[in-house]
N, C-alpha and C positions, 0 to 999 in steps of 0.2 A: 190786627196789623194796623200800624199807624197809617193814616191816609196818604202821607207823602213818603212812605217807605219805598225807596228805589234801590235797596241793596241788591247786589248781584248774587243770585244763587242758581247758576247755570247747571244744567244736567249734563254738560259735556266738559271734558278737561281741556279741549282745544279752544282757542279764541275764535269767535265768529267774526267774520268780516262781511258785512252786508254788501251785496252788489248794488251799485248806484247806476241807474239807467238814465243817462243824460245825453244831450246833443246840442250843439250850437243851433241846429235847425229850430229848436223850441223857442229861440229868441225871435223867430219870425212871427207871423200873425200880429202885425203891427197894429196896436190899438191906441196909439197916441197917449193921451193923458188919462185914459180909462183906468180905473183902479186895478183891473187885471191886465198888467203889462209886463214886458220883458224884464223890467227892473226887479221883479220878484225873484226871478231865477238868478240874476246877478247878485242880489243880496245873499241868497243861499250859498252861492259859490264862494263869495267873499268870506262868509263865516266858516264854511267848511275848510277853506284854505288857512284861515287864521288859527283855527284849532287843530290844524294838521290832521284833518280827517279825510284827506283825498288819497293818501298813499295806501298801497297794499290792498286794493280792491279787486275782486274777481272781474275779469274782462268778459262782458256779456254783450255780444253784438245783437243788434235788432234792426228791423226794417219796417216799412209801413205795413199796416194790416191790410189784407186783401178785402175786396168788396164783400165777398161771401162771408168772411169773418165778421165784418161790421154788420152785415145784414142778419146775423144771428140775433142781433139786438134791435137794429133800426129798420124801419119799413123802407123798402126800395124806393118808394115815391119820395120820402124825405131825403134819402141819399141823393136821388136825382136832383131834387130842389137845391140842395146845398152846393152840389157841384155846378149847377147852372148859375147860381148866384156868384160863386167864385169866378166862374168863367167870364162873367160880365164885368169883372173888376171889383166885385164886392157889393156889400149893402148890409142892411140891418135885419136880423130875424125878429127882433123886438126892440124895445127902447134900451135894453141893456146889452144886447148880444150882437156883436159886429162880425161880419165875415169879410175878409180881404182876399185878394187874389190867391195868396198862398195859404190861407187859413185851413182849408180842407186838407191839404197835404200835411200841414203841421199836425192837425188832429188825427189823421190817419197814422202818422208816425208815433204819436202818443199811444194810440190804441195798439200799435204793433209792439211798442215797448212793454205794454201790459201783458200781451200774449207771450212775449219772449221771457218775461220774468216768471210767469206761471209755469211755462214749460221747463225752465231751468230748475225751479224749486221742485217740481214734481219728478223731474229726472234725477234729482239728488245731486246735481252739479253745484248747487249753492244751497244754503240754509234759508236765507232771507234776501229780499230785494226791496229797494225803495225806488219807485219810478218818479223822477223829478222832472215832470213834463208839464206843459201847458198847451192849450187852455185846459181848465178843469173840466169835469165831466158829469158829476152826479145829478145835475138838474136836467140833463138831456133825456127826454122820454123816448120811447120807440118812434114817435112820429113828429117830434118837435125839439129843436134846440132852443135853449132859454137859459137865463141866469148865468151868462158868460160862457156857457157850455155848448159844444157842437156835437161831439160823440161821447157816449157814456163809457169811459175807459174801465171803470171798475166792473160794470156790467159785462163788457167784452171779456174781461179777465175771468169773471165767474163762468161765463159761457164756455170759455176755453177749458176750464177745469172740468166742467160737466162733460164736454166732448171727450176729455181724457179719461172718462169713466170714474171720476170722483163721485161718490154718493151724496156727500153733504158739503156744502160750501157756506161759510159764515162771512158776512160782510159787516164790519164794525165801522160806522160812519160817525166820526167825532167832529166833522165840520160844524160850525155854528148854525148853518142853515140846513134845514131838512132836505135830504136827497130824494126829492119827489120822483125824479126820473128812475132812480134805482128801485125805489119802492114800487112804482108802477110796473116795472119790468118783471119783477118776481113776486107780485102780490098774490098770485094764484098757484104758487108751487111750494112744495115742501122740500125741494132740493136745495134751496137757498134760504138761509136765515138772515134777515136784514134787521140790524139793530142800529138805531139812530138816537143820539143825544143832541139836542138842538135847542136854541133859544126859541121861545114861542110866547106871544105872537111875533113873527118876523117873516120876511120873504122866505119861501113862496106861499106861506099860509097853510101848508099841509103838515102832516105829521102829528095829528092828535093821538092821544093815548088809546082811544077806542079803535083806531085804525090798526087792525091786527091781521089782515090778510083775508082771503076769500077762498071758498072751495077747499081743495086739498092744501092750500096755503094758509088756512085759518090757524092763527097762533104762531106763524113763522115770520111775522113782522112785529117788531118790538120798538115802539116809539116812546121816548122819554123827553117830553117837552119840559124846558127849564126856564125859569123866570129871569128877566134881566137882573144883573147884579150877582148871579150865582158865582161863587168862588170855588177855589180848588177843593176844599173840604166837602162842600155840598155836592159838587159835581161828582167827585169820586164816590161819595156815599150813594148817590143815585146809580152810578155804574155798578157798585157792589150789590145793591139791592135788586136791580132790575136786569141789567145786561149780563153780568157774569153768570148768574144762575141760568139764564136762557141759553147761553153758549155751552155751559156745562151739561145741560140736559141734551142739547143738540149733538154734541160730540163731532164737530166738523173735521173733515179731512184736510181742510185748508182754511186759513184765516186771511181774508183780504181786509185792508184798512183804507177807507176813504179818509185820508189824513189831511183834513183842513186845519188851519191854525188861526182862523178868524174868531175863535172863542178867547183869544188872548186879550187881556185888558186894554192893550194899546191899539187894538184894531179899530179903524174908523167906521166899519159897517155894521157893528153889533155892540152888545152891551154886557156880555159875560166877562168874567174877571179871572180867567185862568192865567197862570204864570208858566214860565218854562218848567219849573219844578212840577207843576200840575200835569203838564204834558208828559214829563218823564215818568211820573207815577202811573199815568194812564197807559203809556207804552209798556211799563213793567207788568201791569195786569194783563195786557194783551199777550205778552210773551209767555207768561205763566199759563194762560189758557191754551195757547198754541202748543206749548210743551206738553200739557196734560192730554191733549186730544188729537193733535195734528202733526206729531213728530217735529214740533217746532217750526212748521212751515208757515211763513208769513210773507205776503206781498203787500207793501204799503204803496199807495198812489197819492201824489200831491193833489189836493183840492184847493180850498181857499186859503186866505191869509193875505191881508192887504196893507199891513204896516211892514214895509220891507225889513227894517232892522229886527223887529220882533219875530217876523217869519224866519229869518236866517237863524236866529238864536234857537228858536223852537225846533226847527228841523234838525239842527246840529245836536241838540239835547236828546231828541228822540233817537237819532242815529246812534249816539253813544249807548243808549239802552239796547237797541237792536244788535249792536256789536258786542254787547255784554262786556263793555269796558269796565275795568275795576274802578272802585272809588278813587284810588290813587291816580289812575289815568285820567279820570274825569276832573279831579282837582287840579291836575297839572295843566289842563287845557286853559288857554287864555279866555277870560270872560269879559264881556262888555259891561261897563259900569253905568250905562244909561238907563237902567230899568226904573229906578226910583223917580228920576226926572220925567220919564214917559208917563208914569202913573199920575204924578202931580199934574202934568199937562192935560191928560185926558180928564181928570177930575175937574179941571177948570174950564172945560169946553162948554 
C-alpha cells in the first residue's frame, strides 16, 4: 500500500457520521496567551464550518464525570488537591500547567464526554466519536497533573470500557509528545495496549523503546520514538512496522485514539513534519484496524496541536476519514491554501 493511500474502502454500505462531542464550556479554563488556549477549539470549529462538516451529526449529550469515575484513574489525594487549588481561585501545578477557578469543572466535563462517547459506541448507538475538548489529558498521571493536562481523559475512557466488561482496549497515541500519564496508568496490565509514536528526545522525556510494560503488562506498551524531522512517509512506515502488528496481535474490542496534532510541521512546540495528508493516512490505518478487530469502534480524543490553523485543518481531515467520506466529497470541501507558506515560515525560524 502506498504510504499516503487514504482511499475509502468501508465495510458498510451506509455513510458513517462520527459523533462530535463539543461544548462552549470547553472554552473556559482561561489560560491567557498560553499555547493551550481556547483559540484551538475556535480554529477547529471554524474549519469544520468552512468545510460543511457540522451538519447531520448524531446528538450525544454528556455531563461531567463523577468523582468516582475520575478516581478509577486518579488518586483521591490528587483530586482533592486540584479542587482545593481551583477553590482558592487557581494557581500552577508546574511551570506549564495552570489551574483557574473553573478549570476542574471543565476537565471533569471533558472526562464526562469521554465516558459518554465510550458508552454510546459500546451500546451501538454510534459507530465512532471524536471528543473535541480541552484541556488535553495524556500527560496527567494518577497522582499528578502536568504538561497542560489535569485529568487523563483517554485513561478515563479506557477505564469505562473495562468497567463495561470489554476484555481488551487499545490506545493509539499519535500526539508528538509521549503520553507518560497514560503509560504509567496501564503499565502493569494486559487489558490495555498502549501504543505511542512521539518525537524523542522531547518533553516529557519518557517513552523509550525499551519501556514495554511490567508484570502482566510486559509487552503491552509499545513506544516508537522518532527523530526530529520525521516526515509522513517515515512516520507511516514506523506505524506499519511497529504499531499495526501490535494492534493486530492484540485484537482490541475498542480502539481509543489520543489524537494530538502537534506532529504537524507548522506546530511551534515540536519538530516532526507531518502534513494533513499524513494524518489522514494515519486515521485510515486506525479505521482499518478497528474494522478488523473492534467492529469499527473508535473513540478519538483531542490532545495537543498548537498552531491553530494547522490544527483545524488536521482535525477536519481526520474527521473526513472517520466519516468515510468519499474522495469526491473530500475534494469538494474548501481547502485552505496557506500550507506552503506555513512550511516556508517554519523553515525560516
